[in-house]
VOMARMI-313385 format. One record per residue (C-alpha): x, y, z. Coordinates in pm, whole numbers, padded with zeros to 5 digits, always signed. Layout:
BEGIN
XYZ ...
//
This chain:
BEGIN
+12771+08910+07870 +12878+09275+07922 +12630+09556+07968 +12702+09914+07859 +12539+10220+08013 +12216+10166+07811 +12200+09810+07961 +12269+09933+08317 +12005+10201+08286 +11747+09951+08146 +11811+09742+08454 +11744+10044+08664 +11411+10088+08501 +11317+09708+08533 +11422+09709+08892 +11222+10017+08990 +10922+09870+08804 +10912+09561+08995 +10984+09745+09328 +10677+09972+09250 +10425+09687+09207 +10527+09529+08870 +10494+09156+08803 +10647+08923+09062 +10908+08692+08927 +10921+08318+08994 +11139+08210+09302 +11445+07999+09246 +11819+07988+09353 +12044+07841+09622 +12070+07907+09998 +12371+08071+10148 +12601+07949+10424 +12525+08089+10783 +12678+08423+10876 +12694+08668+11160 +12461+08966+11167 +12651+09302+11125 +12544+09633+11296 +12268+09800+11103 +12488+10096+11009 +12761+09893+10881 +12812+09840+10501 +12962+09490+10553 +13140+09276+10312 +12997+09225+09953 +12703+08991+09962 +12606+08758+09695 +12256+08747+09521 +12196+08419+09715 +12301+08545+10041 +12077+08844+10010 +11779+08632+09895 +11832+08374+10183 +11842+08686+10436 +11500+08781+10276 +11359+08425+10315 +11331+08357+09933 +11516+08229+09635 +11640+08469+09371 +11548+08449+09006 +11885+08559+08847 +11782+08788+08545 +12116+08936+08457 +12449+08760+08503 +12715+08996+08370 +13058+09075+08451 +12959+09426+08579 +12651+09326+08775 +12418+09044+08868 +12051+09113+08916 +11793+08901+09055 +11432+08911+09219 +11214+08742+09448 +10888+08795+09633 +10813+08727+09994 +10511+08817+10227 +10652+09161+10274 +10660+09237+09898 +10890+09216+09584 +11250+09269+09610 +11496+09334+09335 +11865+09278+09424 +12192+09360+09251 +12540+09299+09298 +12835+09506+09131 +13187+09442+09029 +13279+09775+09210 +13131+10035+09450 +13178+10284+09158 +12946+10090+08931 +12700+10061+09212 +12692+10423+09277 +12646+10509+08899 +12349+10270+08881 +12200+10420+09198 +12229+10771+09049 +12043+10654+08763 +11783+10440+08924 +11705+10698+09202 +11580+10943+08949 +11268+10700+08911 +11202+10690+09301 +11205+10371+09507 +11346+10259+09837 +11687+10110+09844 +11915+09911+10090 +12271+09974+09990 +12581+09801+10106 +12924+09719+09972 +12890+09647+09609 +12519+09550+09637 +12175+09717+09640 +11825+09583+09722 +11502+09769+09618 +11209+09689+09820 +10867+09814+09863 +10914+10022+10177 +11156+10114+10441 +10995+09873+10703 +11024+09588+10440 +11391+09629+10403 +11449+09677+10785 +11486+09291+10857 +11740+09254+10576 +11932+09566+10692 +11951+09409+11042 +12103+09103+10886 +12325+09240+10623 +12401+09607+10736 +12385+09877+10476 +12219+10215+10459 +11849+10286+10344 +11833+10531+10046 +11511+10680+09891 +11502+10773+09529 +11367+11132+09494 +11179+11046+09167 +11167+11295+08879 +11319+11616+09033 +11293+11537+09414 +11607+11491+09616 +11712+11165+09785 +11715+11057+10153 +11985+10856+10319 +11954+10686+10646 +12266+10549+10788 +12133+10465+11135 +11824+10296+11249 
//
């Protein structure tokens, strides 16, 4: 299944809804193999939904499995997380540009993004996978980027 611009934008709306207190999806998926933790500021190699979910301590429910992106979600004691992997960094950046207009807090790595309830909820994931924390400005506000802890 391929998603056009409208499909990607609808994913952005769904992701932001879950990150901002929407319904929590059921948890399911598969664990990832062991891996070394990168430095918090490093983007690191592309991570799979399963690897991201395992780093969060949950199992991802895969919602979209398309050529351009995979989207999943899970809930932990820290809150509800939405995770996306992309076929390219350009597609990731295009998605983020649209999604950040709705607000939210994002951990962004190489061809992946995770939306979480807060910066502090994303901190353990950042320590394990690297990436940069970005905040969506929400309707007319600017974005904030944190590349170092």
